[in-house]
N, C-alpha and C positions, 0 to 999 in steps of 0.2 A: 705744223700748226701755223696757220697765219697769224700775224701781230698787227697788221694794219686795219685796225678797226677804230671808228671815231669814237671819241669819249662822248658818252650821254650825259646831259645835263638834266640832273632831276631837280626838284623843286628848290632846294638849298644846297645841293652838294652834287658832285661830279661822280659819275660811273665810269670807271677808267678799265681798259682792257689789255691785258698782258704786260710789255715790257713798260710801257708808259706808265703804269700804275706804279710801278717801284720807283720810279724817277719823281713822280708827284709826292709818294708817300714820303721819300726823304726830304725833297724840298719843305713838305709839312712839319716834319719833325726838326728841321733847322729854324723854321719861321717862328713856331710856336715855343713859348719856354715852358714846356710840360716838365712836372716834378720827378716823375717816373713812367715805365711804360710795363703794363700788364698784357700778357698774352694768354688769353682763354682758349684752350684747346680740350678735346676729348680724347680719350686712349687710343683711338685711331688716328686722330692728327697729329698729335704729339709725335707718334712713329713715323708717319709717312709723309707729312705736310711739313711739320716744323723745320726739318733739316733743310728743305729749298729755302724757307722763309727768313731763317735766322742771318745766313751769310750776306743777304741783299740789304739787310738794314744799316743805315750809316748814321750811327749815334751814340752818344757818350752816355745816354741815360741808363740807369739800372733797369736792367730787363729781368721782371718775374714771370715763370711761367705758371699757369693756375691750369691743372689738369682734373676732369672729372670723366667719369665712366661713361663709354658712350652709349648710344640708346633712347628712344623716346620715352623711355621707362623712367629716365632720370632727369627729365624735363620739367621739375616739378620745383616749388618753393622751397623744399629742404635743400637742395643742390645750391638755390641762390642762397640761403643763410648762410651754408658752409662757404660760398665764396665770400659774401661780404664780412664774414669773419676773417679769412685770409686776407682780403685786400686790408683789412683794419690793422690786422697784426704785423702786416709788411709795410705799414706806414702810407697808404693810399690817401690821398687828400683831392681838394678839387681841382688842382691842376694836373692829376694824374690823367693819363691816356690808356684806354682799352684797346686792344685789337682781338677780335674774334675770329679765330681761325678755324674753320668746320663747314660741317654741312647746316640745314636748317636748324637742328636742335641747338647746336653752338651759336648760332647768329640769332636765333630767338631769345635763348635764356641769357646769352652774354649782353645783348642790347638790352633787355631787362634789367639786368644786374647793373650794368653802366648807368642805365637812366634814372634808376632810383638811389644810388648809392650818392650819400651827401647831396640828395635832390638833384642829381644829375651830372655825369663827367663825361667829357668827348669818348666816342669810340668809334671804330673803323671796323667795317665787314670785309673780310676775304673768304668768300664763297668757296667751298672745295670740292662740291658735288653738284651736279647738273642741276638737281632739283634747288639748291640753295643760290645757285646762280641766276636762272631764269625766275625764280619765285620769291624765297625766302629773302633775298637780300635786298630787294626792291621794295620801297613802300613805307618804311617805317613803322611796321608792326612789331614789337616785342612782346614776348609774353612766355607764360608756362601751362602745363596742364594742371588740372585740380583733380586729382582722382585721375579717372580714365576719362575727363571731358577736355576735349581738346582746346586750348589755347582760352581759357575761361577768364585768367587773370593775366592783365598785360596793359601795355600804354602804346599809344603813338608816339614815337619820337624816331628823329631822322640821324643818322650816321653822319660823320663829317666827310667821309667819302667811302666809296666801294671799290674794290678792286677787284676785277673779274680776270685770273689768270687760267686759262683753259689748260695749261699743263697738268693742272693738278688733276685732272678727270683720269690720266695715265693710272691713278691710284686707287681709281674707282671700280668697283667689282660691277658685272655685266647687270645684274638685277637692279643696283641703284643707278646704273645710267637710264636703264628702261622706266624706272619711278619718275626720273626728271622729264623724260619724254612726255609723261602723260601731261604736265604743265603746259609743255609746248603745244601740244595737239590742242588743249583747251584755249590758248591764245589764238590759235588759228579758228576755231569754231565759234568765238565769240566775237571776233574784230577783223579777221584778213581771210578771206576765201582762198587766195591765191597762196598764202603761207600754207593754210591747211593741206592743200592739195600737194605741195611739195613732200608731204610725209606718206602719201598714198601707195608711192611705189618705194619700199623700205630697201630695196635691193639698189636702187639708183643714188642712194643717200651715201655720200662719201664720209664716214665718221674720221676719216684723217683731217678731212677740212671741214670741220661740222660749226667752226667758229661763226661763219655769216648768219648761221640759222640760230644760234644762241643769240647773238648780238639782236637780231630783230625781234626775238622773245622777249629780251630786257625792254627794247623800245617800245614794244607792244603794251608791255605791263607799266612802263614808267608813264606813256601817255595818258593811261587811264588813270593811275592814282595821282599823276599831276592835277588831272580835272576834278579829283573828288579825294581829297588826303584823308579825309575821316569817315569814308565811306557812308556818305548821306543818300548817295545816288548811283552814279554809273560805275562807281568802283564796285558795287555789289554785282556785278557782271562777272567779276574774277570768282565769284563763289559758283560759277556753272558747275556742276559735278561734285560739289563740296558739301551739299546739302546732306545729300544720302551717303556721299563718300566719307565725311568725317564720322557719321554715325557708324557706318560699317567698320571703320577703321577702329574706332573705340570699343565697339563690341568684340572685334577680334583681340583686341589689346587685353581685355579683362576676361574673356571666357579661357578656361583651362583646356578644354579640348579643341582649341582653334590655333592655328599657327599664325602668329602676329604678322600683319600686312605692311609692307613699306606704303608711304603716303600715296607714292604714285599710282601702286597697285589698285588701293580703295578708291582712288579719284577715278581711275579708269572705269571701273563697275560703275560709280555714281554718274559718270557721263553717259554710259549706254542706257541706264535707266532713266534720268533726266532727259535724254534725247526722245525716249519712249513716250514720256510724259508731255513732250513738247509736241510729238506726232499727233498723241491723243488729244491736245488740245488745238490741233489744227494749225499749228504754227510752222511745222516742216512738212515736207511730202515724204511719201511712203522711202521714194528712191533715195532721198539724203539721209533718212533714218537707216536703211540697210547699208549705204556706204558708211556710214560712223560707224554701225554696229562691227561691221565686216573689217574696217580698218583697225579698231581698237582691238578687236579679238584677234587679229593677226598678230600684234604685239604682245598682249599680255594673256596669260595663262586664265583660262575661266575658275571662276571661285565660287565653290559649291555652298549652296544655301539649304538646309531643310526647313519646313515649316516651322519649327520651333524656333528659328532664329529670326524670323521676320518682326514679331511682336516686341522682343527687347531692342531691336533696331529702331524700330518706329518710336518706342518709350525715349530713347537717346535723342531723338530729333526734337524733343520739347525743350533740351537744353540749348539747341543751336544757338549762337551768338546772334545770328540773323532774324530770329523772331521777333517781331513786335506786337504788344498788347495781345500774346498769347496764341497769335497763329503761326504757322510756319509757312515761312516766304520762301520762295524758290526764285532762282535767276535760270530761264528758259533761254532755249535759242530759237529764234525767228527766222530760219532761212539761215544756210552756214554763214559765218561771218557777220550775224547780227544778234542781238540778245535784247531779251524782254525781262526787266526786274520786277520784283514784287508781286510775283504770281501765287497765289493761293492754290495749293492741291489738296484733293480730299484722298484719305486713306485708300480708298477701294482703288484709285488709279495708281497708287505706290504699290499695291500687292500686285495689281495686274503688271506693273513693270517688271518686279521681282519674277514672275511667271515667264514673262516674254524672254526676259533674260536667259533664263535656263532652257529656252527652247532652242 
C-alpha cells in the first residue's frame, strides 16, 4: 500500500491518509485536554480493526470500547439510546472524545451519537471499508434510519479529523469492496470523466496500489461538499443513483422474500436506472448510456425485480429526503462528468427504466 498521499483539507478539519493520520491523531490527543476516550465499534471492527488501532494510540486517557452488532438493521435510534446510556454510565462529559472505527453504519451512527450527546462532543472518524472511506466519512452527514427509511433522522456536523488508513481494506470481504466501488464510479460520472474512464478496464486496475484512486474519490466528494455543506445546491449531485437506489435498498431491507442488498449494490442499480432516465431526457447519448450500463453490469450482479416489486419501490420514493414540496427530485447526468440537479421525473419514465434494466 502506498502511504504518500497528501492530506486533504475539508471545510474545518483535515482528512489524513495512512501513517500520517496516526501521527496527527496522537498530537491531537496530546494537545487537547480530553477527560476520557470512547471508541465506538461494531462486532466486526471490534474483532478485525481494533487490534490494529489500540497499539498505535499514545495516550494516558482511560479508553472505553463501546460495541454494537454490525449491520444496517442496527442503525437506528434504539442503538443510539443504548450507547447514550453507556456513555452516561461510564462518566462521559463534554470534554470526552469519541472515535468511530468502522464502516458507514458506525461512522453515521457514531457521529450522530457524539453530535447529540450533551449537545455535541468531539468525534473522529476512522473509516474501515472502501464505502465509508470514499463516501460516509466525508461531508459531515450523521444519522440513523427510521424503520426501513434510510437516514431519516440526523444532523450535519463535522468530525475534528478523518483518518483514512487503507490497510484496513485487507479485512474487507470482496462484496464489500465492490459496494464501495459504486460510489467511486459515481464520483467519476458526476464530476470527472477521466476518473470514470480509469474504471472501464477493471483488469488494468492494480488493487494492491488502489490508494491514488481512493484519494481522488475523497477529493472529489470533499470538493463538492465544501462548496455546499448543507445540500442546498451542487451537493445534490452526490445523490445521483441514490434516489432510486435508496428506495430499492429500503425495499429489499424490509421484504422477507428478498436478500438484503449492500448499499453499493443498490446504488449500482440506481445509477443504471437514472442513467436511462438521463438518456430519455436527452441529457446523455445512447453510446454514453450503453457504456455506463455495460461498465456497471460488468462489476455488479443483476438484481431481479418482479412487476409486484415496482409499486412499493415507487411508494418509498415519497419519503426520500431530497423531495421538496411533495415532488420527487432527481440528480441526473448531463454527459459523463457533468450533473443536472432538481430534475422532476414522471412515474412512467421510472417504469420504463426498470424495464430497460431487465433487458
